[in-house]
C-alpha positions as CSV (number, residue, x, y, z in Angstrom):
1,X,4.3,-4.7,-22.8
2,X,6.3,-4.7,-19.5
3,X,4.0,-2.5,-17.4
4,X,1.2,-5.0,-18.4
5,X,3.0,-7.6,-17.0
6,X,4.2,-6.0,-13.3
7,X,1.0,-5.0,-13.3
8,X,-0.7,-9.0,-13.2
9,X,2.2,-10.0,-11.0
10,X,1.2,-7.3,-8.7
11,X,-2.0,-8.4,-8.5
12,X,-0.8,-12.1,-8.7
13,X,1.4,-11.2,-5.5
14,X,-1.6,-9.0,-3.5
15,X,-4.0,-12.5,-4.3
16,X,-1.2,-14.8,-2.8
17,X,-1.4,-12.7,0.8
18,X,-4.8,-12.5,0.6
19,X,-4.9,-16.4,0.5
20,X,-2.6,-16.2,3.3
21,X,-4.1,-14.1,5.7
22,X,-7.9,-16.6,4.9
23,X,-5.9,-19.4,5.7
24,X,-4.5,-17.9,9.1
25,X,-7.9,-16.4,10.3
26,X,-9.4,-19.9,9.0
27,X,-7.2,-21.9,11.2
28,X,-7.3,-19.5,13.9
29,X,-11.4,-19.7,13.9
30,X,-11.1,-23.2,14.1
31,X,-9.2,-23.3,16.6
32,X,-11.4,-20.6,18.6
33,X,-14.4,-22.8,18.0
34,X,-13.1,-26.3,19.0
35,X,-11.7,-25.2,22.2
36,X,-15.1,-23.8,22.6
37,X,-16.8,-27.4,21.7
38,X,-14.3,-28.8,24.3
39,X,-15.0,-26.5,26.7
40,X,-18.3,-27.6,26.7
41,X,-17.7,-30.8,27.1
42,X,-18.6,-32.8,24.1
43,X,-16.5,-35.7,23.2
44,X,-13.5,-35.5,21.2
45,X,-14.0,-38.4,19.9
46,X,-17.6,-37.6,18.8
47,X,-16.4,-34.1,17.0
48,X,-13.6,-36.4,14.9
49,X,-16.2,-38.8,13.9
50,X,-18.6,-36.3,13.0
51,X,-16.2,-33.9,11.2
52,X,-15.3,-37.4,9.0
53,X,-19.1,-38.0,8.2
54,X,-19.4,-34.6,7.3
55,X,-16.0,-34.4,5.0
56,X,-17.3,-37.7,3.1
57,X,-21.1,-36.0,2.7
58,X,-19.8,-33.2,1.3
59,X,-16.5,-34.5,-1.1
60,X,-18.6,-37.2,-2.0
61,X,-20.3,-35.5,-5.0
62,X,-17.0,-34.5,-6.0
63,X,-15.5,-37.6,-6.1
64,X,-17.7,-39.2,-7.9
65,X,-18.1,-36.8,-10.7
66,X,-14.3,-36.6,-10.5
67,X,-14.0,-40.6,-11.2
């Protein structure tokens, strides 16, 4: 039984590390993408408003069904 629990713990640790690495990659990609958008001359206020609208549109169905 201890072998099974140690295997499960190892898999869990591996998945946690993969999640942390994926989070860092997403944040890094986002930073590079935002830098390119700002270098192209887009207004930061436009980026904030557009991001907020897209987030609201994507999360609205989940909020509706969870309520």
